[in-house]
MARPAKE-860861 format. One record per residue (C-alpha): residue number from 1; z, x, y. Coordinates in steps of 0.2 Angstrom, whole numbers. Example, Ala and Ser with C-alpha at 12.3 -4.5 7.8 and 13.67 -1.06 7.14 Angstrom:
BEGIN
{resi: 1; zz: 39; xx: 62; yy: -22}
{resi: 2; zz: 36; xx: 68; yy: -5}
***
This chain:
BEGIN
{resi: 1; zz: -57; xx: 27; yy: 8}
{resi: 2; zz: -53; xx: 37; yy: 24}
{resi: 3; zz: -35; xx: 38; yy: 18}
{resi: 4; zz: -40; xx: 46; yy: 1}
{resi: 5; zz: -52; xx: 58; yy: 9}
{resi: 6; zz: -38; xx: 63; yy: 21}
{resi: 7; zz: -26; xx: 66; yy: 7}
{resi: 8; zz: -38; xx: 76; yy: -3}
{resi: 9; zz: -42; xx: 87; yy: 13}
{resi: 10; zz: -23; xx: 89; yy: 17}
{resi: 11; zz: -21; xx: 96; yy: -1}
{resi: 12; zz: -35; xx: 108; yy: 2}
{resi: 13; zz: -27; xx: 113; yy: 19}
{resi: 14; zz: -11; xx: 117; yy: 10}
{resi: 15; zz: -20; xx: 128; yy: -2}
{resi: 16; zz: -28; xx: 136; yy: 13}
{resi: 17; zz: -11; xx: 139; yy: 20}
{resi: 18; zz: -5; xx: 147; yy: 4}
{resi: 19; zz: -21; xx: 158; yy: 4}
{resi: 20; zz: -19; xx: 163; yy: 22}
{resi: 21; zz: -1; xx: 166; yy: 23}
{resi: 22; zz: 9; xx: 174; yy: 9}
{resi: 23; zz: 26; xx: 165; yy: 14}
{resi: 24; zz: 19; xx: 149; yy: 6}
{resi: 25; zz: 14; xx: 147; yy: -12}
{resi: 26; zz: 6; xx: 132; yy: -21}
{resi: 27; zz: 4; xx: 133; yy: -39}
{resi: 28; zz: -11; xx: 121; yy: -42}
{resi: 29; zz: -21; xx: 108; yy: -34}
{resi: 30; zz: -11; xx: 94; yy: -42}
{resi: 31; zz: 5; xx: 102; yy: -34}
{resi: 32; zz: -5; xx: 103; yy: -17}
{resi: 33; zz: -9; xx: 84; yy: -19}
{resi: 34; zz: 9; xx: 80; yy: -22}
{resi: 35; zz: 15; xx: 91; yy: -8}
{resi: 36; zz: 3; xx: 84; yy: 4}
{resi: 37; zz: 9; xx: 66; yy: 0}
{resi: 38; zz: 28; xx: 71; yy: 2}
{resi: 39; zz: 25; xx: 80; yy: 18}
{resi: 40; zz: 15; xx: 65; yy: 24}
{resi: 41; zz: 30; xx: 54; yy: 18}
{resi: 42; zz: 43; xx: 64; yy: 27}
{resi: 43; zz: 33; xx: 65; yy: 43}
{resi: 44; zz: 31; xx: 46; yy: 42}
{resi: 45; zz: 49; xx: 41; yy: 38}
{resi: 46; zz: 61; xx: 56; yy: 42}
{resi: 47; zz: 52; xx: 64; yy: 57}
{resi: 48; zz: 53; xx: 49; yy: 69}
{resi: 49; zz: 72; xx: 48; yy: 66}
{resi: 50; zz: 75; xx: 67; yy: 69}
{resi: 51; zz: 64; xx: 66; yy: 85}
{resi: 52; zz: 75; xx: 52; yy: 92}
{resi: 53; zz: 91; xx: 61; yy: 87}
{resi: 54; zz: 86; xx: 77; yy: 95}
{resi: 55; zz: 78; xx: 70; yy: 110}
{resi: 56; zz: 90; xx: 79; yy: 122}
{resi: 57; zz: 87; xx: 96; yy: 114}
{resi: 58; zz: 68; xx: 92; yy: 114}
{resi: 59; zz: 68; xx: 88; yy: 133}
{resi: 60; zz: 78; xx: 104; yy: 137}
{resi: 61; zz: 66; xx: 115; yy: 127}
{resi: 62; zz: 51; xx: 106; yy: 135}
{resi: 63; zz: 46; xx: 100; yy: 118}
{resi: 64; zz: 47; xx: 116; yy: 109}
{resi: 65; zz: 60; xx: 109; yy: 97}
{resi: 66; zz: 47; xx: 99; yy: 89}
{resi: 67; zz: 40; xx: 115; yy: 81}
{resi: 68; zz: 57; xx: 116; yy: 73}
{resi: 69; zz: 57; xx: 98; yy: 67}
{resi: 70; zz: 39; xx: 101; yy: 59}
{resi: 71; zz: 45; xx: 117; yy: 51}
{resi: 72; zz: 60; xx: 107; yy: 44}
{resi: 73; zz: 49; xx: 94; yy: 36}
{resi: 74; zz: 38; xx: 107; yy: 29}
{resi: 75; zz: 53; xx: 117; yy: 22}
{resi: 76; zz: 61; xx: 101; yy: 15}
{resi: 77; zz: 46; xx: 96; yy: 6}
{resi: 78; zz: 46; xx: 113; yy: -3}
{resi: 79; zz: 64; xx: 110; yy: -8}
{resi: 80; zz: 60; xx: 94; yy: -16}
{resi: 81; zz: 45; xx: 100; yy: -26}
{resi: 82; zz: 43; xx: 113; yy: -40}
{resi: 83; zz: 25; xx: 119; yy: -37}
{resi: 84; zz: 26; xx: 121; yy: -18}
{resi: 85; zz: 37; xx: 136; yy: -12}
{resi: 86; zz: 41; xx: 142; yy: 5}
{resi: 87; zz: 51; xx: 158; yy: 7}
{resi: 88; zz: 62; xx: 153; yy: 22}
{resi: 89; zz: 63; xx: 145; yy: 39}
{resi: 90; zz: 52; xx: 158; yy: 47}
{resi: 91; zz: 39; xx: 155; yy: 33}
{resi: 92; zz: 40; xx: 136; yy: 36}
{resi: 93; zz: 38; xx: 138; yy: 54}
{resi: 94; zz: 22; xx: 149; yy: 52}
{resi: 95; zz: 16; xx: 138; yy: 38}
{resi: 96; zz: 18; xx: 122; yy: 47}
{resi: 97; zz: 9; xx: 129; yy: 62}
{resi: 98; zz: -6; xx: 133; yy: 52}
{resi: 99; zz: -5; xx: 117; yy: 42}
{resi: 100; zz: -4; xx: 107; yy: 59}
{resi: 101; zz: -20; xx: 116; yy: 65}
{resi: 102; zz: -29; xx: 112; yy: 49}
{resi: 103; zz: -23; xx: 94; yy: 50}
{resi: 104; zz: -29; xx: 93; yy: 67}
{resi: 105; zz: -46; xx: 99; yy: 62}
{resi: 106; zz: -47; xx: 87; yy: 47}
{resi: 107; zz: -42; xx: 72; yy: 58}
{resi: 108; zz: -56; xx: 76; yy: 71}
{resi: 109; zz: -69; xx: 78; yy: 57}
{resi: 110; zz: -64; xx: 62; yy: 49}
{resi: 111; zz: -65; xx: 53; yy: 66}
{resi: 112; zz: -83; xx: 59; yy: 66}
{resi: 113; zz: -86; xx: 53; yy: 48}
{resi: 114; zz: -77; xx: 37; yy: 49}
{resi: 115; zz: -80; xx: 29; yy: 66}
{resi: 116; zz: -68; xx: 15; yy: 71}
{resi: 117; zz: -75; xx: -2; yy: 70}
***
């Protein structure tokens, strides 16, 4: 149940990012659902590989390169999907930052609603 609620709220967060920032566009709630799934899939499968491969750069930049990796995941999801558009890397960076903040808020709210057993 928690996973489904998080998925729905993540789709709402994508719609909020598109509303807040003009560099990101989502055509419908269905597109936002699919985009939230793809972003979650990329963050689960591809992101750990990129983090390991770019570990020296991440250490040299004191972890700031992780923002670039998040932006690449956000931008690559827009490249795969039709109803989710990001204007460029700068828009992906800003959009991923807003999406990350909203996801953090969603996660903390869900921890309060669904306590660990």
